[in-house]
Residue, then its C-alpha position, 0 to 999 in steps of 0.5 A: m708786844k709793841r711794834i719792833t720800831e718802838y723798842k730802843n734796844i735790840v738784844f741778840d744771843m750769839g750762837g745760833v743767831l749772830v754766829d753759827y757755832t759748830a763744836d767740831n770745827a776746831t778739832k777738824h782743823f787739827t785732825d781728819d780722823p773721824e773717831i778722834i773727832k767724835e771722841i773729843h766732841n763727846v768728852m770735851f764739848y759735852s762735858q760738865e767742865w765745858l758747861a762750867l766754862d760758860l758759867g765762869s766757875m772754872t778756869d781754862e787751866k782747871d777745865i782742860s786738866r780734868i778733861l784730858p785724863r778721860l781721853s783714850s791716848d796721848k795722841v788724842r790728848e794732844i789734839a784735844k789740848t790744841t783744840f781747846e787752845h784754839w776753839h774760839e778761832y774756829n767754832n764760831v762763824a758769823r752768820e751770812g746776812m747778819a751784818e746787814i741786819v745789825e747795821a740796818l737796826k743801827k741806821r734806824g737809830q736803835k741800840v744793839y746788844i749781845l746777851s749770850n752764854v759763853s766763856r770768859r775767853l769770848t769777852d776779849t775775842y767776840k769781835d773777831v767772830v760776830p758780824a758788824p763787830e763795831s756796831y754793838d753798844g754792849a756785850f754781856f757774857s755768862g762767863e763773866v758773872l757766874a750765871l747762865k740763861p735762862q736763870p732770871i738773875i742774868y737778865q737782871m744783871f744785864f739790865e743793870r750793867f747797861s742801865l736798860n729798861p726791860s720794857e724798852c728791849f727786844f731779845i732774840d734767842d734760838l732757845e725757847d727757854n731763854v726766850n720765856a725767861s726773858i719775857k718773865s724778866g720784862m723784856d719782850a722776846w722772839c725765838f729765832d729757831t728757823a735759822d732763816n734770815e727772812d723770818l728775822k727780817r720780818i720780825l725786825e721789820i727790815 
């Protein structure tokens, strides 16, 4: 691995890196019943349909139409439907201190990109939740391309989309499998699994 200042491009994952993702935030906005929150958490956010949204293989309409019948009552279904319509407004929150890190990279002359497993909905709304939203040179989301990290193809599509040389990129993700796949693709990477900004700043030499 080269010195971090030698890389032209710094690539960030979103959830767990640029933003804190909490699946229940939206549901808690519409109910304070812990049993309903738990049911929606298990039935919706940990479903195959939710994974299909990140993959981009299912529309929002088809997704929610399959999830709702598995819930226990009309009341829960109504809260789940509202949660589904608004999850992107509440579940992602910019991580404290990350704006300063992203801006420091830009000031140093490096380009900054996003490579993340998220649904198509975030394609148009990610700037509402990421830190320093105008600082990114590009964003690439799994829901657009029918592929997920750590599948090798998503890294290749990312490089091609932005005409990037993998050896000139450094990737930061919170999952080791994604980091290992990145390295195999030719892009050096580091696993940000401590959620400690000081660790990240040390790696980025900020």
